[in-house]
C-alpha positions as CSV (number, residue, x, y, z in Angstrom):
1,X,-60.8,-83.9,20.7
2,X,-57.7,-81.9,19.5
3,X,-57.4,-80.2,16.0
4,X,-56.2,-77.8,13.6
5,X,-55.5,-76.9,10.2
6,X,-52.2,-76.6,10.4
7,X,-50.9,-77.0,14.1
8,X,-52.6,-79.2,16.2
9,X,-53.7,-76.4,19.1
10,X,-57.0,-76.2,19.3
11,X,-59.9,-78.2,20.9
12,X,-63.3,-79.3,19.5
13,X,-64.9,-78.9,23.2
14,X,-62.9,-77.0,25.6
15,X,-61.8,-79.7,28.4
16,X,-60.6,-77.0,31.2
17,X,-59.4,-73.8,30.0
18,X,-61.7,-71.7,27.7
19,X,-59.0,-69.2,25.8
20,X,-61.7,-66.9,24.5
21,X,-65.6,-66.2,24.6
22,X,-67.5,-67.8,22.2
23,X,-65.4,-71.6,22.6
24,X,-67.8,-74.5,22.4
25,X,-67.6,-76.7,25.8
26,X,-70.5,-78.7,24.6
27,X,-73.3,-79.8,22.5
28,X,-77.0,-79.9,23.3
29,X,-78.8,-82.2,20.8
30,X,-82.9,-81.9,20.5
31,X,-85.5,-83.1,18.1
32,X,-86.1,-79.0,17.1
33,X,-83.9,-76.6,17.1
34,X,-86.1,-74.3,19.7
35,X,-85.9,-77.0,22.4
36,X,-81.8,-77.0,22.1
37,X,-81.6,-73.7,22.5
38,X,-84.0,-73.6,25.6
39,X,-81.4,-77.0,27.0
40,X,-78.4,-74.6,26.5
41,X,-79.6,-71.6,28.4
42,X,-80.2,-74.0,31.3
43,X,-76.6,-75.1,31.7
44,X,-74.6,-73.1,34.3
45,X,-70.9,-72.7,34.0
46,X,-68.0,-71.7,36.7
47,X,-65.6,-69.7,35.1
48,X,-62.5,-68.4,36.8
49,X,-61.1,-64.9,35.4
50,X,-57.6,-65.3,33.9
51,X,-55.3,-62.6,32.9
52,X,-56.6,-61.8,29.0
53,X,-54.7,-60.3,26.1
54,X,-57.2,-58.8,23.5
55,X,-55.6,-56.6,21.2
56,X,-52.4,-56.4,19.0
57,X,-51.5,-53.3,21.5
58,X,-51.8,-55.7,23.9
59,X,-49.7,-58.5,22.7
60,X,-47.2,-55.9,21.8
61,X,-46.7,-55.3,25.3
62,X,-47.0,-58.7,26.4
63,X,-44.6,-60.1,23.6
64,X,-47.5,-62.7,23.1
65,X,-46.1,-63.6,19.6
66,X,-46.2,-67.4,17.9
67,X,-42.9,-69.0,17.8
68,X,-42.3,-68.4,14.1
69,X,-41.4,-65.2,13.0
70,X,-40.7,-65.0,8.9
71,X,-38.7,-62.5,7.6
72,X,-37.7,-61.1,3.9
73,X,-35.0,-58.7,2.5
74,X,-33.4,-57.2,-0.3
75,X,-30.9,-55.2,-0.7
76,X,-29.4,-52.8,1.7
77,X,-31.7,-51.0,3.7
78,X,-29.5,-48.9,6.2
79,X,-27.5,-47.8,2.9
80,X,-31.4,-46.9,1.2
81,X,-31.9,-44.5,3.8
82,X,-28.3,-42.9,3.4
83,X,-29.4,-42.4,-0.1
84,X,-32.9,-40.7,0.8
85,X,-33.8,-37.3,0.6
86,X,-36.5,-38.1,2.8
87,X,-37.7,-40.6,5.3
88,X,-40.6,-40.9,7.0
89,X,-42.2,-43.4,9.7
90,X,-45.2,-44.4,11.3
91,X,-47.7,-46.8,11.8
92,X,-51.4,-47.8,10.3
93,X,-54.3,-49.6,11.7
94,X,-56.4,-51.9,10.1
95,X,-59.8,-53.3,11.2
96,X,-60.4,-57.0,10.6
97,X,-63.6,-58.1,8.3
98,X,-66.4,-60.1,8.7
99,X,-67.2,-62.9,5.8
100,X,-70.7,-62.1,6.1
101,X,-71.8,-64.7,3.8
102,X,-75.8,-65.1,3.4
103,X,-75.6,-68.5,4.5
104,X,-73.9,-69.7,8.2
105,X,-72.1,-72.5,8.8
106,X,-73.9,-75.5,8.2
107,X,-73.5,-79.5,8.3
108,X,-75.7,-82.5,8.8
109,X,-74.5,-85.9,9.7
110,X,-76.0,-89.3,9.0
111,X,-74.4,-92.2,10.5
112,X,-74.7,-95.1,8.2
113,X,-73.9,-99.1,8.6
114,X,-70.6,-100.5,9.5
115,X,-69.5,-97.4,11.1
116,X,-69.5,-95.2,7.8
117,X,-70.6,-91.4,8.3
118,X,-72.0,-89.2,5.6
119,X,-71.2,-85.3,6.0
120,X,-73.5,-82.9,4.3
121,X,-71.4,-79.6,4.9
122,X,-71.3,-76.0,3.8
123,X,-67.4,-76.1,2.9
124,X,-64.5,-74.8,1.0
125,X,-62.3,-77.8,2.3
126,X,-64.2,-81.3,2.0
127,X,-60.8,-83.0,3.0
128,X,-60.4,-81.1,6.1
129,X,-63.8,-82.2,6.8
130,X,-63.4,-85.3,6.0
131,X,-60.2,-86.1,8.3
132,X,-60.9,-83.8,11.2
133,X,-64.9,-85.5,11.3
134,X,-63.3,-88.7,11.2
135,X,-60.5,-88.0,13.5
136,X,-63.2,-86.6,16.5
137,X,-65.0,-89.7,16.0
138,X,-62.0,-92.4,16.2
139,X,-62.8,-93.3,12.7
140,X,-60.5,-94.1,9.6
141,X,-60.9,-91.6,6.7
142,X,-62.8,-94.0,4.2
143,X,-64.9,-94.5,6.8
144,X,-66.4,-90.8,6.3
145,X,-67.6,-89.0,3.1
146,X,-67.9,-85.4,3.1
147,X,-70.4,-84.0,0.1
148,X,-70.9,-80.5,-0.9
149,X,-73.3,-79.5,-3.3
150,X,-73.0,-75.7,-3.0
151,X,-72.7,-72.6,-0.8
152,X,-74.6,-69.9,-0.4
153,X,-71.2,-67.6,-0.2
154,X,-68.0,-68.2,2.1
155,X,-65.2,-65.6,0.7
156,X,-62.4,-67.7,3.1
157,X,-64.3,-67.8,6.1
158,X,-65.4,-71.6,5.4
159,X,-62.0,-72.7,4.5
160,X,-61.4,-73.9,7.7
161,X,-63.8,-72.6,10.4
162,X,-66.6,-74.9,8.7
163,X,-64.8,-77.7,9.7
164,X,-65.2,-78.0,13.6
165,X,-69.2,-77.5,13.1
166,X,-69.5,-80.9,10.9
167,X,-66.9,-82.5,13.3
168,X,-69.4,-82.0,15.8
169,X,-72.4,-82.8,14.1
170,X,-70.5,-86.1,13.3
171,X,-69.6,-87.0,17.1
172,X,-73.3,-86.5,17.8
173,X,-74.2,-88.7,15.1
174,X,-72.0,-91.5,15.8
175,X,-73.0,-91.5,19.4
176,X,-77.1,-91.4,19.0
177,X,-76.8,-93.4,15.7
178,X,-79.0,-90.8,14.3
179,X,-78.7,-87.9,11.7
180,X,-77.8,-84.2,13.4
181,X,-78.0,-81.1,12.0
182,X,-76.6,-77.8,12.9
183,X,-77.1,-74.5,11.4
184,X,-75.7,-71.6,13.5
185,X,-77.6,-68.5,13.9
186,X,-76.0,-65.3,12.5
187,X,-75.2,-63.8,16.0
188,X,-73.1,-67.3,16.5
189,X,-71.6,-67.6,13.6
190,X,-70.0,-63.7,13.6
191,X,-68.6,-64.5,17.0
192,X,-67.4,-67.7,17.0
193,X,-66.1,-68.4,13.6
194,X,-63.5,-66.1,12.8
195,X,-62.6,-62.7,10.8
196,X,-60.2,-61.4,8.4
197,X,-57.1,-60.6,10.4
198,X,-56.3,-57.2,12.2
199,X,-53.1,-55.5,11.4
200,X,-50.8,-53.0,12.2
201,X,-48.1,-52.0,9.9
202,X,-45.0,-50.1,11.7
203,X,-43.1,-48.9,9.1
204,X,-39.7,-46.6,8.1
205,X,-39.6,-45.8,4.3
206,X,-37.3,-43.4,2.3
207,X,-37.3,-41.7,-1.0
208,X,-35.4,-39.4,-3.7
209,X,-36.7,-35.9,-4.3
210,X,-38.5,-37.0,-7.7
211,X,-40.3,-39.7,-5.8
212,X,-37.9,-42.6,-6.5
213,X,-39.0,-45.1,-3.5
214,X,-35.1,-46.3,-2.2
215,X,-35.6,-47.8,1.4
216,X,-38.6,-49.6,3.1
217,X,-38.7,-51.0,6.4
218,X,-41.6,-52.7,7.8
219,X,-43.0,-55.0,10.7
220,X,-46.6,-56.1,10.1
221,X,-48.4,-57.5,13.6
222,X,-51.7,-59.4,12.8
223,X,-53.8,-60.8,15.1
224,X,-54.3,-64.2,15.2
225,X,-56.5,-65.0,18.1
226,X,-56.6,-67.9,20.7
227,X,-55.1,-70.7,17.8
228,X,-53.0,-70.4,14.8
229,X,-55.5,-71.7,12.4
230,X,-54.0,-70.3,8.8
231,X,-52.6,-67.5,10.2
232,X,-48.7,-68.2,9.1
233,X,-49.9,-68.6,5.7
234,X,-52.0,-65.2,5.9
235,X,-48.9,-63.5,6.9
236,X,-46.9,-64.8,4.7
237,X,-48.8,-63.9,2.2
238,X,-48.4,-59.8,3.6
239,X,-44.8,-60.5,3.4
240,X,-45.3,-61.3,-0.3
241,X,-47.2,-58.1,-1.2
242,X,-45.8,-55.5,1.2
243,X,-44.3,-54.0,-2.2
244,X,-47.5,-53.3,-3.7
245,X,-46.8,-52.9,-7.4
246,X,-43.3,-51.0,-6.9
247,X,-39.6,-51.7,-7.2
248,X,-38.1,-50.8,-4.2
249,X,-34.3,-51.7,-4.4
250,X,-33.9,-52.2,-0.6
251,X,-36.8,-53.8,1.7
252,X,-36.9,-55.5,4.9
253,X,-40.2,-56.8,6.7
254,X,-41.2,-59.0,9.2
255,X,-44.0,-60.5,10.4
256,X,-45.9,-61.0,14.1
257,X,-48.6,-63.4,14.8
258,X,-50.3,-62.0,17.7
259,X,-51.4,-64.6,19.8
260,X,-54.8,-63.2,21.9
261,X,-57.7,-64.2,23.5
262,X,-60.3,-63.6,20.8
263,X,-61.6,-65.5,18.5
264,X,-59.2,-67.4,16.3
265,X,-59.0,-65.1,12.9
266,X,-58.7,-67.2,9.4
267,X,-58.6,-66.8,5.4
268,X,-60.7,-64.0,3.9
269,X,-60.5,-62.9,0.1
270,X,-57.0,-61.6,-0.4
271,X,-55.3,-63.8,2.5
272,X,-52.9,-61.1,4.2
273,X,-52.7,-59.6,0.6
274,X,-54.7,-56.6,0.9
275,X,-53.2,-55.8,4.0
276,X,-49.6,-55.6,2.7
277,X,-50.2,-53.4,-0.1
278,X,-52.4,-51.3,2.2
279,X,-49.2,-50.6,4.3
280,X,-47.3,-50.0,1.2
281,X,-49.8,-47.5,-0.3
282,X,-50.1,-45.5,3.1
283,X,-46.2,-45.1,3.3
284,X,-46.5,-43.8,-0.4
285,X,-49.2,-41.3,0.8
286,X,-46.7,-39.9,3.7
287,X,-43.5,-40.2,1.1
288,X,-45.5,-37.5,-1.1
289,X,-47.0,-35.5,1.9
290,X,-43.3,-35.0,3.2
291,X,-42.3,-34.6,-1.1
292,X,-45.2,-31.9,-1.6
293,X,-46.2,-34.1,-4.8
294,X,-49.1,-36.4,-5.7
295,X,-49.5,-39.6,-4.6
296,X,-50.1,-40.8,-7.9
297,X,-46.3,-39.4,-8.8
298,X,-44.7,-41.8,-7.1
299,X,-46.8,-44.6,-7.9
300,X,-46.4,-44.1,-11.9
301,X,-42.5,-43.6,-11.0
302,X,-41.9,-46.8,-9.2
303,X,-44.3,-49.1,-11.1
304,X,-42.4,-52.5,-11.9
305,X,-41.2,-53.1,-15.4
306,X,-41.0,-56.8,-17.3
307,X,-38.2,-58.6,-15.8
308,X,-37.8,-57.0,-12.8
309,X,-36.9,-59.3,-9.4
310,X,-39.4,-58.8,-6.4
311,X,-37.9,-58.4,-3.1
312,X,-38.5,-62.4,-2.7
313,X,-36.4,-62.7,-6.0
314,X,-39.3,-63.8,-8.5
315,X,-39.1,-62.6,-11.8
316,X,-42.1,-60.7,-13.8
317,X,-42.4,-62.5,-16.7
318,X,-45.1,-60.0,-17.9
319,X,-45.7,-56.9,-16.2
320,X,-48.7,-54.7,-18.0
321,X,-49.0,-52.1,-14.8
322,X,-47.4,-49.0,-16.7
323,X,-49.7,-49.6,-19.9
324,X,-52.7,-50.1,-17.4
325,X,-51.8,-46.9,-15.5
326,X,-51.6,-45.1,-18.9
327,X,-54.8,-46.7,-20.2
328,X,-56.9,-45.5,-17.0
329,X,-55.4,-42.2,-17.2
330,X,-56.7,-41.5,-20.7
331,X,-59.8,-43.2,-20.2
332,X,-61.2,-41.8,-16.8
333,X,-59.7,-38.0,-18.4
334,X,-57.9,-38.1,-14.8
335,X,-55.8,-34.9,-15.3
336,X,-58.9,-32.8,-16.1
337,X,-60.7,-34.2,-13.4
338,X,-58.2,-33.6,-10.8
339,X,-58.4,-29.7,-11.9
340,X,-62.1,-29.9,-11.7
341,X,-61.8,-31.2,-8.1
342,X,-59.8,-28.7,-7.3
343,X,-61.8,-25.6,-8.6
344,X,-65.2,-27.6,-6.7
345,X,-63.2,-28.1,-3.4
346,X,-62.1,-24.4,-3.7
347,X,-66.2,-23.2,-3.8
348,X,-67.6,-26.0,-1.6
349,X,-66.5,-25.6,2.3
350,X,-68.6,-28.7,3.5
351,X,-68.7,-31.1,0.5
352,X,-65.1,-32.3,-0.7
353,X,-63.9,-34.7,-3.4
354,X,-60.7,-36.2,-4.0
355,X,-59.7,-38.8,-6.5
356,X,-57.0,-41.6,-6.4
357,X,-55.6,-44.2,-8.8
358,X,-53.9,-47.4,-7.8
359,X,-52.7,-50.9,-8.8
360,X,-52.4,-54.3,-7.7
361,X,-50.5,-57.1,-8.3
362,X,-51.8,-60.0,-6.7
363,X,-49.5,-63.7,-6.9
364,X,-51.8,-66.5,-7.6
365,X,-50.9,-69.9,-6.1
366,X,-51.0,-71.2,-2.8
367,X,-47.8,-70.6,-0.7
368,X,-47.7,-74.0,0.8
369,X,-46.5,-76.1,-2.3
370,X,-48.1,-79.3,-1.5
371,X,-51.4,-77.3,-2.0
372,X,-50.9,-76.8,-5.6
373,X,-52.4,-79.8,-6.7
374,X,-55.6,-81.1,-8.4
375,X,-57.7,-84.0,-9.2
376,X,-60.8,-84.8,-11.4
377,X,-63.2,-87.7,-12.6
378,X,-64.9,-87.6,-15.9
379,X,-67.8,-90.1,-17.1
380,X,-68.9,-89.9,-20.5
381,X,-71.7,-91.8,-21.2
382,X,-73.3,-93.8,-24.5
383,X,-75.5,-90.7,-25.1
384,X,-72.6,-88.4,-25.2
385,X,-73.3,-86.5,-22.2
386,X,-70.6,-86.0,-19.7
387,X,-70.4,-86.0,-16.1
388,X,-67.4,-84.1,-13.9
389,X,-66.8,-84.2,-10.7
390,X,-63.5,-82.2,-9.6
391,X,-62.1,-81.1,-6.1
392,X,-63.5,-77.9,-6.2
393,X,-66.3,-76.1,-4.6
394,X,-68.8,-74.0,-5.6
395,X,-69.7,-70.8,-3.7
396,X,-71.1,-68.4,-6.1
397,X,-68.2,-67.7,-8.2
398,X,-69.2,-69.7,-11.0
399,X,-66.3,-72.5,-11.0
400,X,-68.5,-75.3,-12.3
401,X,-69.3,-72.9,-15.0
402,X,-65.8,-72.6,-16.0
403,X,-65.0,-76.2,-15.6
404,X,-68.4,-77.5,-18.2
405,X,-66.7,-74.5,-20.1
406,X,-63.4,-76.7,-20.5
407,X,-64.8,-80.1,-20.7
408,X,-67.2,-79.1,-23.7
409,X,-64.4,-77.1,-25.6
410,X,-62.2,-80.2,-25.3
411,X,-65.0,-82.7,-26.7
412,X,-66.4,-80.2,-28.8
413,X,-69.8,-80.4,-27.8
414,X,-72.5,-77.9,-26.3
415,X,-72.0,-77.1,-22.8
416,X,-75.7,-78.5,-22.5
417,X,-74.3,-81.9,-22.6
418,X,-71.6,-81.4,-19.7
419,X,-72.9,-81.6,-15.8
420,X,-71.1,-81.2,-12.7
421,X,-72.1,-82.9,-10.0
422,X,-71.5,-82.5,-6.1
423,X,-67.9,-82.4,-4.9
424,X,-67.6,-85.4,-2.6
425,X,-63.9,-87.0,-1.3
426,X,-65.0,-90.4,-2.7
427,X,-65.1,-89.1,-5.9
428,X,-62.2,-87.0,-5.5
429,X,-59.6,-87.6,-2.7
430,X,-57.3,-85.3,-0.6
431,X,-58.4,-82.3,-2.5
432,X,-56.7,-78.9,-1.8
433,X,-59.4,-76.3,-0.5
434,X,-61.4,-74.0,-3.1
435,X,-58.9,-70.7,-2.2
436,X,-56.1,-68.5,-3.3
437,X,-58.1,-67.8,-6.4
438,X,-56.4,-70.7,-8.3
439,X,-59.3,-73.3,-8.4
440,X,-60.0,-72.3,-12.0
441,X,-56.3,-72.7,-13.0
442,X,-55.9,-76.0,-10.8
443,X,-59.2,-78.1,-11.7
444,X,-59.5,-76.9,-14.9
445,X,-56.5,-78.5,-16.2
446,X,-56.9,-81.4,-14.2
447,X,-60.4,-81.7,-16.2
448,X,-58.4,-80.7,-19.0
449,X,-56.1,-83.5,-18.6
450,X,-59.0,-86.4,-17.9
451,X,-60.4,-85.1,-21.2
452,X,-57.3,-85.5,-23.1
453,X,-56.8,-88.8,-22.2
454,X,-60.6,-90.0,-23.1
455,X,-59.9,-88.2,-26.5
456,X,-57.1,-90.2,-26.7
457,X,-58.0,-93.3,-26.4
458,X,-60.9,-92.3,-29.0
459,X,-58.3,-90.9,-31.7
460,X,-57.6,-94.4,-33.7
461,X,-62.0,-94.5,-33.9
462,X,-62.3,-90.8,-34.8
463,X,-59.2,-91.4,-37.6
464,X,-61.1,-94.4,-38.9
465,X,-65.1,-93.3,-38.9
466,X,-64.6,-89.2,-40.2
467,X,-67.5,-87.4,-39.7
468,X,-69.0,-89.3,-37.0
469,X,-71.0,-86.9,-33.9
470,X,-69.6,-86.9,-30.6
471,X,-72.2,-89.4,-29.5
472,X,-71.8,-92.2,-32.2
473,X,-68.0,-91.8,-31.8
474,X,-69.1,-92.9,-28.1
475,X,-71.0,-95.5,-29.1
476,X,-68.9,-96.9,-31.3
477,X,-65.9,-96.7,-28.4
478,X,-68.2,-98.4,-25.9
479,X,-68.6,-101.5,-28.4
480,X,-64.9,-101.4,-28.7
481,X,-64.1,-101.6,-25.2
482,X,-62.3,-98.2,-24.8
483,X,-62.5,-97.2,-21.3
484,X,-64.7,-94.1,-21.1
485,X,-63.8,-92.7,-17.6
486,X,-60.8,-90.8,-16.7
487,X,-59.1,-89.6,-13.5
488,X,-57.5,-86.1,-14.4
489,X,-54.5,-84.9,-12.4
490,X,-52.3,-81.4,-12.3
491,X,-49.8,-80.1,-10.5
492,X,-49.0,-76.4,-10.5
493,X,-45.1,-76.0,-11.5
494,X,-42.7,-73.3,-10.6
495,X,-44.0,-72.8,-6.9
496,X,-42.5,-73.2,-3.4
497,X,-40.8,-70.8,-1.5
498,X,-38.5,-71.5,1.1
499,X,-38.2,-69.1,3.9
500,X,-34.9,-71.0,5.4
501,X,-33.4,-70.6,2.1
502,X,-34.4,-67.6,1.1
503,X,-34.2,-67.0,-2.6
504,X,-34.6,-70.9,-3.0
505,X,-38.1,-71.1,-5.0
506,X,-40.8,-68.9,-5.9
507,X,-44.3,-68.9,-4.4
508,X,-46.5,-68.0,-7.5
509,X,-46.9,-69.2,-10.7
510,X,-47.8,-66.1,-11.9
511,X,-49.7,-62.6,-10.9
512,X,-53.2,-61.0,-12.0
513,X,-52.9,-57.2,-12.7
514,X,-55.3,-54.4,-12.0
515,X,-55.7,-50.8,-11.9
516,X,-58.6,-48.4,-10.8
517,X,-59.3,-45.1,-10.4
518,X,-62.3,-43.6,-8.0
519,X,-63.6,-40.6,-7.3
520,X,-65.1,-39.9,-3.8
521,X,-67.3,-37.1,-2.2
522,X,-67.3,-36.6,1.5
523,X,-70.0,-34.6,3.8
524,X,-67.3,-32.5,5.7
525,X,-69.8,-32.3,8.7
526,X,-71.3,-36.0,9.3
527,X,-68.1,-37.7,7.2
528,X,-70.9,-39.5,5.0
529,X,-69.3,-40.8,1.8
530,X,-70.3,-41.8,-1.6
531,X,-68.1,-43.1,-4.6
532,X,-69.4,-40.5,-7.8
533,X,-67.3,-42.6,-10.4
534,X,-64.9,-46.0,-10.3
535,X,-63.1,-47.4,-13.2
536,X,-61.4,-50.3,-13.2
537,X,-59.0,-52.1,-15.6
538,X,-58.1,-56.0,-14.8
539,X,-55.7,-58.1,-16.7
540,X,-57.8,-61.9,-16.4
541,X,-55.5,-62.9,-19.8
542,X,-58.0,-64.7,-22.2
543,X,-61.1,-64.7,-19.9
544,X,-62.9,-68.2,-19.4
545,X,-66.3,-66.4,-19.0
546,X,-65.8,-62.9,-19.6
547,X,-69.3,-62.3,-17.9
548,X,-68.5,-64.4,-14.9
549,X,-65.2,-62.3,-14.1
550,X,-66.7,-58.8,-14.4
551,X,-69.2,-60.2,-11.7
552,X,-66.3,-61.0,-10.0
553,X,-64.7,-57.9,-9.9
554,X,-67.9,-56.0,-9.2
555,X,-68.0,-57.9,-5.8
556,X,-64.4,-57.9,-5.2
557,X,-64.3,-54.3,-6.2
558,X,-67.3,-53.6,-3.5
559,X,-66.2,-56.0,-0.6
560,X,-62.8,-54.3,-0.8
561,X,-64.4,-50.9,-0.8
562,X,-66.2,-52.1,2.5
563,X,-63.2,-52.9,4.2
564,X,-61.2,-50.0,3.8
565,X,-64.5,-47.6,4.4
566,X,-67.4,-49.3,6.4
567,X,-66.7,-52.7,7.8
568,X,-65.8,-53.3,11.3
569,X,-65.5,-55.7,13.9
570,X,-65.6,-54.6,17.3
571,X,-64.0,-56.3,20.7
572,X,-64.2,-55.6,24.2
573,X,-60.5,-54.0,24.6
574,X,-58.9,-51.5,26.7
575,X,-59.7,-48.6,23.5
576,X,-63.3,-49.7,23.6
577,X,-63.5,-49.8,27.5
578,X,-67.7,-49.7,27.5
579,X,-67.6,-53.2,25.9
580,X,-66.9,-56.1,28.2
581,X,-63.6,-57.1,27.7
582,X,-63.0,-60.0,25.5
583,X,-66.9,-59.7,24.1
584,X,-67.7,-59.9,20.6
585,X,-70.1,-56.7,19.9
586,X,-70.5,-57.1,16.2
587,X,-72.7,-60.3,16.0
588,X,-75.2,-59.2,13.4
589,X,-76.6,-57.0,11.2
590,X,-77.4,-53.9,13.7
591,X,-74.0,-53.9,15.0
592,X,-71.7,-54.4,11.6
593,X,-72.7,-52.8,8.0
594,X,-71.7,-54.2,5.2
595,X,-72.2,-52.5,1.5
596,X,-75.1,-51.6,0.3
597,X,-76.7,-51.1,-3.3
598,X,-76.9,-47.5,-2.4
599,X,-72.8,-47.9,-1.7
600,X,-72.1,-48.9,-5.3
601,X,-70.6,-46.1,-7.2
602,X,-73.1,-43.6,-9.3
603,X,-70.8,-44.7,-12.5
604,X,-69.2,-48.0,-12.9
605,X,-66.9,-49.2,-15.8
606,X,-65.4,-52.2,-15.9
607,X,-63.2,-53.3,-18.7
608,X,-60.5,-56.5,-19.0
609,X,-57.3,-56.0,-20.8
610,X,-56.7,-57.2,-24.4
611,X,-54.0,-58.6,-26.3
612,X,-52.3,-60.2,-22.6
613,X,-52.3,-63.8,-22.9
614,X,-50.9,-66.0,-20.1
615,X,-49.6,-69.0,-20.7
616,X,-49.2,-70.2,-17.2
617,X,-52.8,-70.9,-16.8
618,X,-55.8,-72.6,-18.4
619,X,-56.7,-71.5,-21.6
620,X,-53.9,-68.6,-21.4
621,X,-56.5,-66.8,-18.7
622,X,-55.5,-65.5,-14.9
623,X,-57.2,-65.9,-11.9
624,X,-59.9,-63.6,-10.9
625,X,-61.4,-63.8,-7.4
626,X,-59.0,-62.3,-5.2
627,X,-56.9,-59.5,-7.1
628,X,-59.7,-57.2,-7.7
629,X,-60.3,-56.9,-4.0
630,X,-57.9,-54.7,-3.2
631,X,-59.1,-52.0,-6.0
632,X,-61.6,-51.1,-3.5
633,X,-59.6,-49.4,-1.2
634,X,-58.8,-46.7,-3.7
635,X,-62.4,-45.0,-2.6
636,X,-60.2,-45.0,0.7
637,X,-57.3,-43.3,-0.4
638,X,-59.6,-40.6,-2.7
639,X,-61.6,-40.3,0.4
640,X,-58.2,-39.4,2.2
641,X,-57.8,-36.5,-0.2
642,X,-61.1,-34.9,0.2
643,X,-60.4,-34.9,4.1
644,X,-56.7,-33.2,3.1
645,X,-59.0,-30.6,0.9
646,X,-61.3,-30.4,4.3
647,X,-58.6,-29.6,6.3
648,X,-56.3,-27.5,4.4
649,X,-59.8,-25.1,4.1
650,X,-60.4,-25.2,7.7
651,X,-56.8,-24.6,9.2
652,X,-54.1,-23.9,6.1
653,X,-52.7,-27.2,7.2
654,X,-51.2,-29.4,4.6
655,X,-49.1,-31.5,6.7
656,X,-49.7,-35.5,6.5
657,X,-52.2,-37.2,8.5
658,X,-53.0,-40.7,9.9
659,X,-56.6,-41.8,9.0
660,X,-56.8,-46.1,10.0
661,X,-58.8,-48.2,8.0
662,X,-61.5,-48.7,8.0
663,X,-62.5,-44.9,7.3
664,X,-65.8,-44.8,8.7
665,X,-68.2,-41.8,9.1
666,X,-66.6,-41.3,12.4
667,X,-63.0,-41.5,11.4
668,X,-63.8,-39.2,8.5
669,X,-65.7,-36.6,10.5
670,X,-63.1,-36.0,13.2
671,X,-60.6,-36.2,10.4
672,X,-61.7,-33.2,8.7
673,X,-60.3,-31.0,11.5
674,X,-62.1,-27.5,12.0
675,X,-63.6,-25.1,14.7
676,X,-66.0,-27.6,16.1
677,X,-63.6,-30.7,16.5
678,X,-61.2,-28.6,18.0
679,X,-63.5,-28.1,20.8
680,X,-62.9,-31.4,21.9
681,X,-59.6,-33.0,20.3
682,X,-56.3,-32.4,18.7
683,X,-56.3,-32.5,15.1
684,X,-53.9,-35.4,15.4
685,X,-56.8,-37.1,17.3
686,X,-57.2,-41.0,16.4
687,X,-60.8,-42.4,17.1
688,X,-60.5,-45.8,19.2
689,X,-60.8,-49.5,17.5
690,X,-60.0,-52.7,18.0
691,X,-57.4,-54.3,16.1
C-alpha cells in the first residue's frame, strides 16, 4: 500500500490519516460507471478535523519544510551588494497550473494466467507503472507488463500521478480475477492528480547605474503538497534556472519545499525552470524601475556570452543569445514600435499597450543522472520493413514520427517502411519517463545505435552485392543467417551534478535557447487583454522535423501565456476564506480557464535559428518540448508595461509595483490604479490568490 516515485511517503489507500482532500480511501468496483458512482455515494466516512497547512504562507509560518534544502552559490553576494549602485528587494508569487490534458487519467488492468497482469495505461512512465502496480499487488516485476499505445496529452501530469490509478486497477483486477478499468472524471482528475507547483520568490538584488547585474540573493518556496513526489527535482531545476539568460557574478539561491495539506503537486512542462526564470525577470523589471531605464536594456546588457560559466559552474559551449536578441529586435522593428506604442498610449485613456522582449536558456537532460539512459528494439523483416519499439511514449508531441525518421534515414528507406509499435515494458525494460524534453535525444540515439548494429552486420553482404535494394539485401542476409534484430542503448554523456559537492559535474548535456517579442493591449476598465503580435525565434540546431517543432513552439508559447496570464488553480486557504479550507475550487472548465483560439496573437511569427548545429544531440538537433514555454510569459511583461502606462496616466506615478502571476483580468484591472480603484483600495493592493 505504501508507494512514492522517489520517497515512499504515500499510501495507495489511506489507512488512518487523510492529509488532503481528494485522497483515495478505497475503491468501489461495479459492472458500470454509474453503479460504481452510486455505490460510492452511499459510503459514509467519519472524519476528525486536524490543523491544516494549505498555502506557502502557512508553511513558512509553521516552518513546514521538507528536510532537504538545496542551495547554489557563486561569487561573493555580500561584496556584490557593496558594489551595487541600486539595491531592490521584494516578493513575487506564482500560482500553479492545471495540466488539462484532453484525456483524463485512465487505466485498464487485465489479469492473466500464472499470476500475470497486463496494464494498459495512459502514462508517461511505463516503468513506474509496472513497478508500483507489481508492488501493490505483491507481484514480481516480471509478472506485470505495462502497455502504452498513445496518450491524449500529458504535459508532465502523467509522469508519476498516473501510476496510482493503474495500481488501484491492478489490485482490483487481481482480487476479482477480472479486467478492471478506471477512467477519472474531469473533476476528479483536477482534484486529486496535482498541478504545476505554486512558487514564491523572495529576493534581494543589486545593479550598477548602467544596468549591469552584480548580485542576486533569492529564496524560493514551492508548494509541494502532502508528499514529495518529484518536488525536489522540480526545485533543483528552478535553482539551476534562477539566472535566466544572464551572467550574474554574485548569486545565491536556496530552495524550500513547503509540505502542505493539499494534493501533491507534480511535473509540468518546464519542471520548475519557468518559475525560476520568472523570478529572475521580475527582478530585472524591479531594477529597471529603480534605475529609470527600460528592462530590455538590462536584459541585453547582461546576456551570456559563449564560454561563460553559469552559477553552477557549467560552461556555455555555445550561446547564440546575443545574436538571437539582435535578430528579434531587427525583425520586429522593435524600436519604432516602442515609439508608436508610446504615442498610442498618450492618445488613449482606457486602452493601453506594452511590448516586451525576453530570452530563455533551458537545460536539457534529467537532473537525476541515472535517468539519462534509453533503450530501443529494432526488427528488420524479410520484406524490407522495419518495426521499432523504444522506451519513450507518444502523447501528441511527435516523438514516434521523429523516431521513424531516424530509422528510415539510417537504413536509407522510405518512412512508410518503418513502424513504431506500442511502448511496452516487455519489449524495452527499465525505461526512463518521457519527460525533460530529452526523449528525441535519448531514444533517437538508442534507435540509431540499434540500426547501426544491424547495418554493421549487413556491411559485408552490401559490399559483395552493390546495387541491391534494402529488401533484396535483407533477404540475402536472412539466408546467410545474419541477425536482423538489435537492442540499442544510449547513456547521455556529460551529465551529473552533486549538490553535496558543488562544482563537481554539470546537470545538463546542453541548452536550448529562444527569444520572443510580444505586444499586448489591455482594457483599463475591465482588465481584459489580448496579444496583438508575437515573434519567436528558437535555436533547435538542425531540426529533425521543422513542422512538428514549430507546432511545439506554438503550443508551448500559448501554454506559457496561459500560465502567466489566465490559468489559476484555487484552493480554500486563509486568503480565500469564501472557500472551505482545503477544498479544491477549480475542478472543471467552469471555474478554470485555459487559452482558447481567441487568445492566439493576431500576428504570430515563428522562425528557427539557422546555422546553429548542436554536436551533442541526435543529428545535430536540439530539444523543443519545454524550452518555448517561458517565452509565453513575454505577454505578462508586455501587459505589465501597459499597466504602468495606465498608472502613470492616472496618477503620474511611475514607481515599481508588484503584480503576481497569472496577470488575470482582475489583477490587471486592480493594478491600473485610478479614481475608481482608489475608492476601495490602495495603489499597492494585490488581489488574493492561492500559492
